[in-house]
PyMOL commands that place a pseudoatom at each C-alpha (Angstrom):
pseudoatom trace, name=CA, resn=MET, resi=1, chain=A, elem=C, hetatm=0, pos=[-19.376, -20.105, -6.778]
pseudoatom trace, name=CA, resn=VAL, resi=2, chain=A, elem=C, hetatm=0, pos=[-18.594, -23.556, -8.064]
pseudoatom trace, name=CA, resn=ASP, resi=3, chain=A, elem=C, hetatm=0, pos=[-20.419, -25.211, -5.136]
pseudoatom trace, name=CA, resn=ASP, resi=4, chain=A, elem=C, hetatm=0, pos=[-23.755, -23.763, -6.258]
pseudoatom trace, name=CA, resn=TYR, resi=5, chain=A, elem=C, hetatm=0, pos=[-23.071, -24.465, -9.935]
pseudoatom trace, name=CA, resn=LEU, resi=6, chain=A, elem=C, hetatm=0, pos=[-22.030, -28.046, -9.185]
pseudoatom trace, name=CA, resn=ASP, resi=7, chain=A, elem=C, hetatm=0, pos=[-25.184, -28.721, -7.176]
pseudoatom trace, name=CA, resn=SER, resi=8, chain=A, elem=C, hetatm=0, pos=[-27.476, -27.378, -9.880]
pseudoatom trace, name=CA, resn=PHE, resi=9, chain=A, elem=C, hetatm=0, pos=[-25.463, -29.067, -12.653]
pseudoatom trace, name=CA, resn=GLN, resi=10, chain=A, elem=C, hetatm=0, pos=[-25.710, -32.500, -11.043]
pseudoatom trace, name=CA, resn=ALA, resi=11, chain=A, elem=C, hetatm=0, pos=[-29.444, -32.041, -10.531]
pseudoatom trace, name=CA, resn=LEU, resi=12, chain=A, elem=C, hetatm=0, pos=[-29.926, -31.047, -14.187]
pseudoatom trace, name=CA, resn=VAL, resi=13, chain=A, elem=C, hetatm=0, pos=[-27.762, -33.932, -15.435]
pseudoatom trace, name=CA, resn=SER, resi=14, chain=A, elem=C, hetatm=0, pos=[-29.785, -36.359, -13.362]
pseudoatom trace, name=CA, resn=ASP, resi=15, chain=A, elem=C, hetatm=0, pos=[-33.055, -34.929, -14.714]
pseudoatom trace, name=CA, resn=ALA, resi=16, chain=A, elem=C, hetatm=0, pos=[-31.756, -35.010, -18.304]
pseudoatom trace, name=CA, resn=GLY, resi=17, chain=A, elem=C, hetatm=0, pos=[-30.507, -38.574, -17.938]
pseudoatom trace, name=CA, resn=TYR, resi=18, chain=A, elem=C, hetatm=0, pos=[-26.986, -37.926, -19.238]
pseudoatom trace, name=CA, resn=THR, resi=19, chain=A, elem=C, hetatm=0, pos=[-24.623, -40.805, -18.447]
pseudoatom trace, name=CA, resn=ASP, resi=20, chain=A, elem=C, hetatm=0, pos=[-21.795, -40.539, -20.973]
pseudoatom trace, name=CA, resn=PRO, resi=21, chain=A, elem=C, hetatm=0, pos=[-18.718, -39.243, -19.072]
pseudoatom trace, name=CA, resn=GLN, resi=22, chain=A, elem=C, hetatm=0, pos=[-17.374, -37.224, -22.015]
pseudoatom trace, name=CA, resn=THR, resi=23, chain=A, elem=C, hetatm=0, pos=[-20.745, -35.535, -22.513]
pseudoatom trace, name=CA, resn=LEU, resi=24, chain=A, elem=C, hetatm=0, pos=[-20.854, -34.700, -18.804]
pseudoatom trace, name=CA, resn=VAL, resi=25, chain=A, elem=C, hetatm=0, pos=[-17.409, -33.065, -19.007]
pseudoatom trace, name=CA, resn=VAL, resi=26, chain=A, elem=C, hetatm=0, pos=[-18.382, -31.062, -22.116]
pseudoatom trace, name=CA, resn=LYS, resi=27, chain=A, elem=C, hetatm=0, pos=[-21.615, -29.838, -20.509]
pseudoatom trace, name=CA, resn=PHE, resi=28, chain=A, elem=C, hetatm=0, pos=[-19.863, -29.066, -17.207]
pseudoatom trace, name=CA, resn=ARG, resi=29, chain=A, elem=C, hetatm=0, pos=[-17.156, -27.065, -18.999]
pseudoatom trace, name=CA, resn=GLN, resi=30, chain=A, elem=C, hetatm=0, pos=[-19.739, -25.064, -20.928]
pseudoatom trace, name=CA, resn=GLY, resi=31, chain=A, elem=C, hetatm=0, pos=[-21.354, -23.812, -17.719]
pseudoatom trace, name=CA, resn=LEU, resi=32, chain=A, elem=C, hetatm=0, pos=[-18.135, -23.098, -15.797]
pseudoatom trace, name=CA, resn=ARG, resi=33, chain=A, elem=C, hetatm=0, pos=[-16.783, -19.597, -15.471]
pseudoatom trace, name=CA, resn=LEU, resi=34, chain=A, elem=C, hetatm=0, pos=[-14.353, -19.074, -18.322]
pseudoatom trace, name=CA, resn=GLY, resi=35, chain=A, elem=C, hetatm=0, pos=[-11.370, -18.394, -16.041]
pseudoatom trace, name=CA, resn=ILE, resi=36, chain=A, elem=C, hetatm=0, pos=[-11.802, -21.634, -14.088]
pseudoatom trace, name=CA, resn=GLN, resi=37, chain=A, elem=C, hetatm=0, pos=[-12.511, -23.637, -17.236]
pseudoatom trace, name=CA, resn=ASN, resi=38, chain=A, elem=C, hetatm=0, pos=[-9.327, -22.304, -18.877]
pseudoatom trace, name=CA, resn=GLN, resi=39, chain=A, elem=C, hetatm=0, pos=[-7.234, -23.019, -15.785]
pseudoatom trace, name=CA, resn=ILE, resi=40, chain=A, elem=C, hetatm=0, pos=[-8.338, -26.641, -15.701]
pseudoatom trace, name=CA, resn=ALA, resi=41, chain=A, elem=C, hetatm=0, pos=[-8.032, -27.139, -19.452]
pseudoatom trace, name=CA, resn=THR, resi=42, chain=A, elem=C, hetatm=0, pos=[-4.489, -25.760, -19.506]
pseudoatom trace, name=CA, resn=MET, resi=43, chain=A, elem=C, hetatm=0, pos=[-3.168, -27.508, -16.397]
pseudoatom trace, name=CA, resn=PHE, resi=44, chain=A, elem=C, hetatm=0, pos=[0.270, -28.903, -17.112]
pseudoatom trace, name=CA, resn=TYR, resi=45, chain=A, elem=C, hetatm=0, pos=[0.349, -31.321, -14.207]
pseudoatom trace, name=CA, resn=GLU, resi=46, chain=A, elem=C, hetatm=0, pos=[-2.524, -33.678, -13.260]
pseudoatom trace, name=CA, resn=ARG, resi=47, chain=A, elem=C, hetatm=0, pos=[-4.964, -32.257, -15.806]
pseudoatom trace, name=CA, resn=PRO, resi=48, chain=A, elem=C, hetatm=0, pos=[-8.316, -34.060, -15.497]
pseudoatom trace, name=CA, resn=ALA, resi=49, chain=A, elem=C, hetatm=0, pos=[-9.186, -36.383, -18.355]
pseudoatom trace, name=CA, resn=ASN, resi=50, chain=A, elem=C, hetatm=0, pos=[-12.018, -35.309, -20.629]
pseudoatom trace, name=CA, resn=THR, resi=51, chain=A, elem=C, hetatm=0, pos=[-13.725, -38.614, -19.835]
pseudoatom trace, name=CA, resn=ASN, resi=52, chain=A, elem=C, hetatm=0, pos=[-13.681, -38.251, -16.030]
pseudoatom trace, name=CA, resn=PRO, resi=53, chain=A, elem=C, hetatm=0, pos=[-16.265, -35.742, -14.775]
pseudoatom trace, name=CA, resn=ASP, resi=54, chain=A, elem=C, hetatm=0, pos=[-15.463, -36.330, -11.084]
pseudoatom trace, name=CA, resn=THR, resi=55, chain=A, elem=C, hetatm=0, pos=[-11.893, -35.080, -11.523]
pseudoatom trace, name=CA, resn=TRP, resi=56, chain=A, elem=C, hetatm=0, pos=[-13.258, -32.015, -13.352]
pseudoatom trace, name=CA, resn=TYR, resi=57, chain=A, elem=C, hetatm=0, pos=[-15.663, -31.364, -10.484]
pseudoatom trace, name=CA, resn=ARG, resi=58, chain=A, elem=C, hetatm=0, pos=[-12.861, -31.607, -7.900]
pseudoatom trace, name=CA, resn=ALA, resi=59, chain=A, elem=C, hetatm=0, pos=[-10.471, -29.460, -9.938]
pseudoatom trace, name=CA, resn=ALA, resi=60, chain=A, elem=C, hetatm=0, pos=[-13.100, -26.740, -10.431]
pseudoatom trace, name=CA, resn=TRP, resi=61, chain=A, elem=C, hetatm=0, pos=[-13.939, -26.790, -6.731]
pseudoatom trace, name=CA, resn=ARG, resi=62, chain=A, elem=C, hetatm=0, pos=[-10.247, -26.521, -5.703]
pseudoatom trace, name=CA, resn=ILE, resi=63, chain=A, elem=C, hetatm=0, pos=[-9.577, -23.630, -8.089]
pseudoatom trace, name=CA, resn=ASP, resi=64, chain=A, elem=C, hetatm=0, pos=[-12.698, -21.834, -6.876]
pseudoatom trace, name=CA, resn=GLN, resi=65, chain=A, elem=C, hetatm=0, pos=[-11.571, -22.245, -3.252]
pseudoatom trace, name=CA, resn=VAL, resi=66, chain=A, elem=C, hetatm=0, pos=[-8.165, -20.810, -4.107]
pseudoatom trace, name=CA, resn=HIS, resi=67, chain=A, elem=C, hetatm=0, pos=[-9.815, -17.831, -5.834]
pseudoatom trace, name=CA, resn=LEU, resi=68, chain=A, elem=C, hetatm=0, pos=[-12.120, -17.230, -2.853]
pseudoatom trace, name=CA, resn=THR, resi=69, chain=A, elem=C, hetatm=0, pos=[-9.196, -17.424, -0.423]
pseudoatom trace, name=CA, resn=ASN, resi=70, chain=A, elem=C, hetatm=0, pos=[-7.182, -15.006, -2.538]
pseudoatom trace, name=CA, resn=GLU, resi=71, chain=A, elem=C, hetatm=0, pos=[-10.095, -12.559, -2.779]
pseudoatom trace, name=CA, resn=ALA, resi=72, chain=A, elem=C, hetatm=0, pos=[-10.542, -12.685, 1.005]
pseudoatom trace, name=CA, resn=PHE, resi=73, chain=A, elem=C, hetatm=0, pos=[-6.825, -12.041, 1.502]
pseudoatom trace, name=CA, resn=GLN, resi=74, chain=A, elem=C, hetatm=0, pos=[-6.863, -9.119, -0.913]
pseudoatom trace, name=CA, resn=SER, resi=75, chain=A, elem=C, hetatm=0, pos=[-9.899, -7.535, 0.713]
pseudoatom trace, name=CA, resn=VAL, resi=76, chain=A, elem=C, hetatm=0, pos=[-8.249, -7.796, 4.146]
pseudoatom trace, name=CA, resn=SER, resi=77, chain=A, elem=C, hetatm=0, pos=[-5.014, -6.383, 2.722]
pseudoatom trace, name=CA, resn=ARG, resi=78, chain=A, elem=C, hetatm=0, pos=[-6.887, -3.505, 1.092]
pseudoatom trace, name=CA, resn=SER, resi=79, chain=A, elem=C, hetatm=0, pos=[-8.743, -2.674, 4.307]
pseudoatom trace, name=CA, resn=ALA, resi=80, chain=A, elem=C, hetatm=0, pos=[-5.511, -2.882, 6.329]
pseudoatom trace, name=CA, resn=LEU, resi=81, chain=A, elem=C, hetatm=0, pos=[-3.810, -0.597, 3.802]
pseudoatom trace, name=CA, resn=SER, resi=82, chain=A, elem=C, hetatm=0, pos=[-6.751, 1.805, 3.937]
pseudoatom trace, name=CA, resn=THR, resi=83, chain=A, elem=C, hetatm=0, pos=[-6.635, 1.840, 7.744]
pseudoatom trace, name=CA, resn=SER, resi=84, chain=A, elem=C, hetatm=0, pos=[-2.889, 2.440, 7.800]
pseudoatom trace, name=CA, resn=LEU, resi=85, chain=A, elem=C, hetatm=0, pos=[-3.241, 5.235, 5.235]
pseudoatom trace, name=CA, resn=LYS, resi=86, chain=A, elem=C, hetatm=0, pos=[-5.885, 6.879, 7.418]
pseudoatom trace, name=CA, resn=THR, resi=87, chain=A, elem=C, hetatm=0, pos=[-3.554, 6.577, 10.420]
pseudoatom trace, name=CA, resn=ILE, resi=88, chain=A, elem=C, hetatm=0, pos=[-0.685, 8.076, 8.474]
pseudoatom trace, name=CA, resn=SER, resi=89, chain=A, elem=C, hetatm=0, pos=[-2.805, 10.964, 7.197]
pseudoatom trace, name=CA, resn=ALA, resi=90, chain=A, elem=C, hetatm=0, pos=[-3.992, 11.705, 10.764]
pseudoatom trace, name=CA, resn=GLN, resi=91, chain=A, elem=C, hetatm=0, pos=[-0.406, 12.248, 11.909]
pseudoatom trace, name=CA, resn=PRO, resi=92, chain=A, elem=C, hetatm=0, pos=[1.241, 15.638, 11.462]
pseudoatom trace, name=CA, resn=PRO, resi=93, chain=A, elem=C, hetatm=0, pos=[3.133, 15.981, 8.206]
pseudoatom trace, name=CA, resn=PRO, resi=94, chain=A, elem=C, hetatm=0, pos=[6.846, 15.238, 8.371]
pseudoatom trace, name=CA, resn=LEU, resi=95, chain=A, elem=C, hetatm=0, pos=[9.360, 18.068, 8.349]
pseudoatom trace, name=CA, resn=PRO, resi=96, chain=A, elem=C, hetatm=0, pos=[10.578, 19.124, 4.953]
pseudoatom trace, name=CA, resn=MET, resi=97, chain=A, elem=C, hetatm=0, pos=[13.847, 17.494, 3.957]
pseudoatom trace, name=CA, resn=ALA, resi=98, chain=A, elem=C, hetatm=0, pos=[15.665, 20.851, 4.049]
pseudoatom trace, name=CA, resn=ARG, resi=99, chain=A, elem=C, hetatm=0, pos=[14.952, 21.186, 7.766]
pseudoatom trace, name=CA, resn=LEU, resi=100, chain=A, elem=C, hetatm=0, pos=[16.178, 17.699, 8.542]
pseudoatom trace, name=CA, resn=PHE, resi=101, chain=A, elem=C, hetatm=0, pos=[19.726, 18.381, 7.420]
pseudoatom trace, name=CA, resn=LEU, resi=102, chain=A, elem=C, hetatm=0, pos=[21.624, 21.079, 9.308]
pseudoatom trace, name=CA, resn=ALA, resi=103, chain=A, elem=C, hetatm=0, pos=[24.329, 23.095, 7.621]
pseudoatom trace, name=CA, resn=PRO, resi=104, chain=A, elem=C, hetatm=0, pos=[27.840, 21.917, 8.519]
pseudoatom trace, name=CA, resn=PRO, resi=105, chain=A, elem=C, hetatm=0, pos=[29.690, 24.084, 11.016]
pseudoatom trace, name=CA, resn=PRO, resi=106, chain=A, elem=C, hetatm=0, pos=[32.202, 26.570, 9.580]
pseudoatom trace, name=CA, resn=PRO, resi=107, chain=A, elem=C, hetatm=0, pos=[35.803, 25.339, 9.453]
pseudoatom trace, name=CA, resn=VAL, resi=108, chain=A, elem=C, hetatm=0, pos=[37.882, 26.165, 12.507]
pseudoatom trace, name=CA, resn=THR, resi=109, chain=A, elem=C, hetatm=0, pos=[41.299, 27.727, 11.885]
pseudoatom trace, name=CA, resn=PRO, resi=110, chain=A, elem=C, hetatm=0, pos=[43.609, 28.311, 14.852]
pseudoatom trace, name=CA, resn=LYS, resi=111, chain=A, elem=C, hetatm=0, pos=[44.769, 31.912, 15.216]
pseudoatom trace, name=CA, resn=ALA, resi=112, chain=A, elem=C, hetatm=0, pos=[48.359, 30.775, 15.633]
pseudoatom trace, name=CA, resn=LEU, resi=113, chain=A, elem=C, hetatm=0, pos=[48.283, 29.105, 12.241]
pseudoatom trace, name=CA, resn=LEU, resi=114, chain=A, elem=C, hetatm=0, pos=[46.916, 32.237, 10.646]
pseudoatom trace, name=CA, resn=THR, resi=115, chain=A, elem=C, hetatm=0, pos=[49.553, 34.499, 12.152]
pseudoatom trace, name=CA, resn=THR, resi=116, chain=A, elem=C, hetatm=0, pos=[52.493, 32.138, 11.570]
pseudoatom trace, name=CA, resn=LEU, resi=117, chain=A, elem=C, hetatm=0, pos=[51.621, 31.447, 7.970]
pseudoatom trace, name=CA, resn=SER, resi=118, chain=A, elem=C, hetatm=0, pos=[50.325, 34.831, 7.014]
pseudoatom trace, name=CA, resn=ILE, resi=119, chain=A, elem=C, hetatm=0, pos=[51.504, 36.288, 3.744]
pseudoatom trace, name=CA, resn=GLY, resi=120, chain=A, elem=C, hetatm=0, pos=[54.741, 38.219, 3.919]
pseudoatom trace, name=CA, resn=VAL, resi=121, chain=A, elem=C, hetatm=0, pos=[56.189, 36.531, 7.012]
pseudoatom trace, name=CA, resn=PRO, resi=122, chain=A, elem=C, hetatm=0, pos=[58.790, 33.927, 6.115]
pseudoatom trace, name=CA, resn=MET, resi=123, chain=A, elem=C, hetatm=0, pos=[59.066, 30.734, 8.109]
pseudoatom trace, name=CA, resn=ASP, resi=124, chain=A, elem=C, hetatm=0, pos=[62.063, 30.452, 10.391]
pseudoatom trace, name=CA, resn=VAL, resi=125, chain=A, elem=C, hetatm=0, pos=[63.151, 26.836, 10.033]
pseudoatom trace, name=CA, resn=ASP, resi=126, chain=A, elem=C, hetatm=0, pos=[65.909, 27.189, 12.590]
pseudoatom trace, name=CA, resn=THR, resi=127, chain=A, elem=C, hetatm=0, pos=[63.638, 28.449, 15.385]
pseudoatom trace, name=CA, resn=THR, resi=128, chain=A, elem=C, hetatm=0, pos=[63.310, 25.042, 17.043]
pseudoatom trace, name=CA, resn=ARG, resi=129, chain=A, elem=C, hetatm=0, pos=[67.044, 24.421, 16.842]
pseudoatom trace, name=CA, resn=LYS, resi=130, chain=A, elem=C, hetatm=0, pos=[67.795, 27.633, 18.653]
pseudoatom trace, name=CA, resn=THR, resi=131, chain=A, elem=C, hetatm=0, pos=[65.642, 26.703, 21.625]
pseudoatom trace, name=CA, resn=ARG, resi=132, chain=A, elem=C, hetatm=0, pos=[67.044, 23.166, 22.054]
pseudoatom trace, name=CA, resn=SER, resi=133, chain=A, elem=C, hetatm=0, pos=[70.385, 22.469, 23.479]
pseudoatom trace, name=CA, resn=LEU, resi=134, chain=A, elem=C, hetatm=0, pos=[72.401, 20.538, 20.988]
pseudoatom trace, name=CA, resn=PRO, resi=135, chain=A, elem=C, hetatm=0, pos=[75.192, 18.175, 21.895]
pseudoatom trace, name=CA, resn=PRO, resi=136, chain=A, elem=C, hetatm=0, pos=[78.615, 19.302, 20.855]
pseudoatom trace, name=CA, resn=GLN, resi=137, chain=A, elem=C, hetatm=0, pos=[79.408, 18.209, 17.398]
pseudoatom trace, name=CA, resn=GLY, resi=138, chain=A, elem=C, hetatm=0, pos=[82.372, 16.044, 17.058]
pseudoatom trace, name=CA, resn=CYS, resi=139, chain=A, elem=C, hetatm=0, pos=[83.699, 12.702, 16.207]
pseudoatom trace, name=CA, resn=TYR, resi=140, chain=A, elem=C, hetatm=0, pos=[82.809, 9.881, 18.500]
for i in range(1, 140): cmd.bond("trace and resi %d" % i, "trace and resi %d" % (i + 1))
show_as sticks, trace
zoom trace
């Protein structure tokens, strides 16, 4: 944790009598975790100056807080995922996919269609004309 490191660093700097800001930044960077040190050193926007130890202290503290928050979030997410996986495994297994889909019903063919259109029986196109009464044909 950067809080603990910062407290001990400032006590050691005070005991050693360092006052040069650039020396303080160099010494502070040397003791920082490599990941935090690299993040600060490669910041594109508002990178702390190498001659301003206070901005390095604040930047390291902010990055450490973000890391701690992210770790807390991930541990909660992992435990929630673990709990939900236990809940899922406690439930009965789902039906196999083959049982979920029923076979389609067989096609329905009317008996009349089968008998009318059976092989060997020609269609009688004039059947409907015979049953209707037609008007007399003539010139009107």
